[in-house]
PyMOL commands that place a pseudoatom at each C-alpha (Angstrom):
pseudoatom trace, name=CA, resn=MET, resi=1, chain=A, elem=C, hetatm=0, pos=[-10.120, 32.363, 1.634]
pseudoatom trace, name=CA, resn=PHE, resi=2, chain=A, elem=C, hetatm=0, pos=[-11.067, 29.382, -0.528]
pseudoatom trace, name=CA, resn=ASP, resi=3, chain=A, elem=C, hetatm=0, pos=[-10.574, 29.753, -4.276]
pseudoatom trace, name=CA, resn=VAL, resi=4, chain=A, elem=C, hetatm=0, pos=[-13.578, 28.054, -5.909]
pseudoatom trace, name=CA, resn=ASN, resi=5, chain=A, elem=C, hetatm=0, pos=[-11.761, 27.933, -9.251]
pseudoatom trace, name=CA, resn=ARG, resi=6, chain=A, elem=C, hetatm=0, pos=[-8.698, 26.070, -8.033]
pseudoatom trace, name=CA, resn=LYS, resi=7, chain=A, elem=C, hetatm=0, pos=[-8.273, 22.417, -8.885]
pseudoatom trace, name=CA, resn=LEU, resi=8, chain=A, elem=C, hetatm=0, pos=[-8.872, 20.029, -5.976]
pseudoatom trace, name=CA, resn=THR, resi=9, chain=A, elem=C, hetatm=0, pos=[-6.066, 17.710, -4.898]
pseudoatom trace, name=CA, resn=ILE, resi=10, chain=A, elem=C, hetatm=0, pos=[-6.597, 13.956, -4.893]
pseudoatom trace, name=CA, resn=ARG, resi=11, chain=A, elem=C, hetatm=0, pos=[-6.603, 14.140, -1.085]
pseudoatom trace, name=CA, resn=GLU, resi=12, chain=A, elem=C, hetatm=0, pos=[-9.452, 16.660, -1.138]
pseudoatom trace, name=CA, resn=LYS, resi=13, chain=A, elem=C, hetatm=0, pos=[-11.394, 14.614, -3.683]
pseudoatom trace, name=CA, resn=VAL, resi=14, chain=A, elem=C, hetatm=0, pos=[-11.080, 11.418, -1.645]
pseudoatom trace, name=CA, resn=LYS, resi=15, chain=A, elem=C, hetatm=0, pos=[-12.113, 13.260, 1.520]
pseudoatom trace, name=CA, resn=ILE, resi=16, chain=A, elem=C, hetatm=0, pos=[-15.220, 14.582, -0.251]
pseudoatom trace, name=CA, resn=LEU, resi=17, chain=A, elem=C, hetatm=0, pos=[-16.105, 11.065, -1.405]
pseudoatom trace, name=CA, resn=LEU, resi=18, chain=A, elem=C, hetatm=0, pos=[-15.614, 9.706, 2.112]
pseudoatom trace, name=CA, resn=LEU, resi=19, chain=A, elem=C, hetatm=0, pos=[-17.797, 12.440, 3.573]
pseudoatom trace, name=CA, resn=SER, resi=20, chain=A, elem=C, hetatm=0, pos=[-20.506, 11.800, 0.996]
pseudoatom trace, name=CA, resn=ARG, resi=21, chain=A, elem=C, hetatm=0, pos=[-20.626, 8.142, 2.085]
pseudoatom trace, name=CA, resn=GLY, resi=22, chain=A, elem=C, hetatm=0, pos=[-20.248, 8.875, 5.806]
pseudoatom trace, name=CA, resn=ILE, resi=23, chain=A, elem=C, hetatm=0, pos=[-17.114, 6.736, 6.003]
pseudoatom trace, name=CA, resn=SER, resi=24, chain=A, elem=C, hetatm=0, pos=[-13.902, 7.537, 7.859]
pseudoatom trace, name=CA, resn=MET, resi=25, chain=A, elem=C, hetatm=0, pos=[-10.421, 6.970, 6.473]
pseudoatom trace, name=CA, resn=ARG, resi=26, chain=A, elem=C, hetatm=0, pos=[-9.925, 4.222, 9.065]
pseudoatom trace, name=CA, resn=LYS, resi=27, chain=A, elem=C, hetatm=0, pos=[-13.071, 2.399, 7.933]
pseudoatom trace, name=CA, resn=LEU, resi=28, chain=A, elem=C, hetatm=0, pos=[-12.049, 2.693, 4.275]
pseudoatom trace, name=CA, resn=VAL, resi=29, chain=A, elem=C, hetatm=0, pos=[-8.621, 1.212, 5.031]
pseudoatom trace, name=CA, resn=LYS, resi=30, chain=A, elem=C, hetatm=0, pos=[-10.285, -1.569, 7.033]
pseudoatom trace, name=CA, resn=GLN, resi=31, chain=A, elem=C, hetatm=0, pos=[-12.422, -2.408, 3.975]
pseudoatom trace, name=CA, resn=ILE, resi=32, chain=A, elem=C, hetatm=0, pos=[-9.349, -2.376, 1.713]
pseudoatom trace, name=CA, resn=ASN, resi=33, chain=A, elem=C, hetatm=0, pos=[-7.495, -4.635, 4.170]
pseudoatom trace, name=CA, resn=GLU, resi=34, chain=A, elem=C, hetatm=0, pos=[-10.393, -7.090, 4.331]
pseudoatom trace, name=CA, resn=LYS, resi=35, chain=A, elem=C, hetatm=0, pos=[-10.703, -7.170, 0.541]
pseudoatom trace, name=CA, resn=LYS, resi=36, chain=A, elem=C, hetatm=0, pos=[-6.981, -7.744, 0.000]
pseudoatom trace, name=CA, resn=GLY, resi=37, chain=A, elem=C, hetatm=0, pos=[-6.232, -9.818, 3.091]
pseudoatom trace, name=CA, resn=VAL, resi=38, chain=A, elem=C, hetatm=0, pos=[-3.554, -7.388, 4.261]
pseudoatom trace, name=CA, resn=ASP, resi=39, chain=A, elem=C, hetatm=0, pos=[-2.998, -5.244, 7.344]
pseudoatom trace, name=CA, resn=HIS, resi=40, chain=A, elem=C, hetatm=0, pos=[-2.117, -1.682, 6.319]
pseudoatom trace, name=CA, resn=ARG, resi=41, chain=A, elem=C, hetatm=0, pos=[-2.627, 1.303, 8.592]
pseudoatom trace, name=CA, resn=HIS, resi=42, chain=A, elem=C, hetatm=0, pos=[-4.788, 4.276, 7.683]
pseudoatom trace, name=CA, resn=THR, resi=43, chain=A, elem=C, hetatm=0, pos=[-1.725, 6.486, 8.080]
pseudoatom trace, name=CA, resn=ASN, resi=44, chain=A, elem=C, hetatm=0, pos=[-0.182, 4.843, 4.997]
pseudoatom trace, name=CA, resn=LEU, resi=45, chain=A, elem=C, hetatm=0, pos=[-3.110, 5.941, 2.837]
pseudoatom trace, name=CA, resn=SER, resi=46, chain=A, elem=C, hetatm=0, pos=[-3.175, 9.395, 4.428]
pseudoatom trace, name=CA, resn=ARG, resi=47, chain=A, elem=C, hetatm=0, pos=[0.535, 9.833, 3.727]
pseudoatom trace, name=CA, resn=LYS, resi=48, chain=A, elem=C, hetatm=0, pos=[0.089, 8.834, 0.075]
pseudoatom trace, name=CA, resn=LEU, resi=49, chain=A, elem=C, hetatm=0, pos=[-2.760, 11.326, -0.308]
pseudoatom trace, name=CA, resn=VAL, resi=50, chain=A, elem=C, hetatm=0, pos=[-0.824, 14.153, 1.351]
pseudoatom trace, name=CA, resn=LYS, resi=51, chain=A, elem=C, hetatm=0, pos=[2.325, 13.484, -0.684]
pseudoatom trace, name=CA, resn=ASN, resi=52, chain=A, elem=C, hetatm=0, pos=[0.303, 12.847, -3.850]
pseudoatom trace, name=CA, resn=THR, resi=53, chain=A, elem=C, hetatm=0, pos=[2.025, 9.489, -4.375]
pseudoatom trace, name=CA, resn=ILE, resi=54, chain=A, elem=C, hetatm=0, pos=[-1.097, 7.328, -4.546]
pseudoatom trace, name=CA, resn=ARG, resi=55, chain=A, elem=C, hetatm=0, pos=[-1.251, 5.007, -7.549]
pseudoatom trace, name=CA, resn=TYR, resi=56, chain=A, elem=C, hetatm=0, pos=[-4.121, 5.146, -10.017]
pseudoatom trace, name=CA, resn=ALA, resi=57, chain=A, elem=C, hetatm=0, pos=[-5.002, 1.522, -9.226]
pseudoatom trace, name=CA, resn=GLU, resi=58, chain=A, elem=C, hetatm=0, pos=[-5.429, 2.504, -5.561]
pseudoatom trace, name=CA, resn=VAL, resi=59, chain=A, elem=C, hetatm=0, pos=[-7.724, 5.371, -6.522]
pseudoatom trace, name=CA, resn=GLU, resi=60, chain=A, elem=C, hetatm=0, pos=[-9.750, 2.952, -8.655]
pseudoatom trace, name=CA, resn=GLU, resi=61, chain=A, elem=C, hetatm=0, pos=[-10.030, 0.610, -5.688]
pseudoatom trace, name=CA, resn=ILE, resi=62, chain=A, elem=C, hetatm=0, pos=[-11.216, 3.427, -3.423]
pseudoatom trace, name=CA, resn=ALA, resi=63, chain=A, elem=C, hetatm=0, pos=[-13.793, 4.496, -5.992]
pseudoatom trace, name=CA, resn=GLU, resi=64, chain=A, elem=C, hetatm=0, pos=[-15.028, 0.917, -6.315]
pseudoatom trace, name=CA, resn=LEU, resi=65, chain=A, elem=C, hetatm=0, pos=[-15.345, 0.434, -2.551]
pseudoatom trace, name=CA, resn=LEU, resi=66, chain=A, elem=C, hetatm=0, pos=[-17.269, 3.701, -2.265]
pseudoatom trace, name=CA, resn=ASP, resi=67, chain=A, elem=C, hetatm=0, pos=[-19.486, 2.741, -5.208]
pseudoatom trace, name=CA, resn=TYR, resi=68, chain=A, elem=C, hetatm=0, pos=[-18.219, 5.446, -7.562]
pseudoatom trace, name=CA, resn=GLU, resi=69, chain=A, elem=C, hetatm=0, pos=[-16.793, 5.235, -11.047]
pseudoatom trace, name=CA, resn=ILE, resi=70, chain=A, elem=C, hetatm=0, pos=[-13.987, 7.263, -12.575]
pseudoatom trace, name=CA, resn=VAL, resi=71, chain=A, elem=C, hetatm=0, pos=[-14.993, 8.911, -15.839]
pseudoatom trace, name=CA, resn=PHE, resi=72, chain=A, elem=C, hetatm=0, pos=[-12.774, 10.598, -18.392]
pseudoatom trace, name=CA, resn=LYS, resi=73, chain=A, elem=C, hetatm=0, pos=[-14.586, 13.356, -20.232]
pseudoatom trace, name=CA, resn=ASP, resi=74, chain=A, elem=C, hetatm=0, pos=[-13.420, 14.917, -23.487]
pseudoatom trace, name=CA, resn=LYS, resi=75, chain=A, elem=C, hetatm=0, pos=[-13.112, 18.628, -22.687]
pseudoatom trace, name=CA, resn=ARG, resi=76, chain=A, elem=C, hetatm=0, pos=[-13.181, 19.506, -26.361]
pseudoatom trace, name=CA, resn=LYS, resi=77, chain=A, elem=C, hetatm=0, pos=[-16.773, 18.333, -26.700]
pseudoatom trace, name=CA, resn=LYS, resi=78, chain=A, elem=C, hetatm=0, pos=[-19.348, 20.714, -25.285]
for i in range(1, 78): cmd.bond("trace and resi %d" % i, "trace and resi %d" % (i + 1))
show_as sticks, trace
zoom trace
């Protein structure tokens, strides 16, 4: 059973963003590779998401490529 109150992992959040844009992990990595001029495999990104070792800068890059922004919201303000 899925607990609707549990906090999503970064892997789950990225997967939701990918689904919302209709983009696969492979296509995302291809876009990152083209932007940076490198040749990384999609398994590298998948591994980082599973192990929760992805850097914030990489998450920012993913958000940018998917046309999202990361927003910090003060939880004390209602």
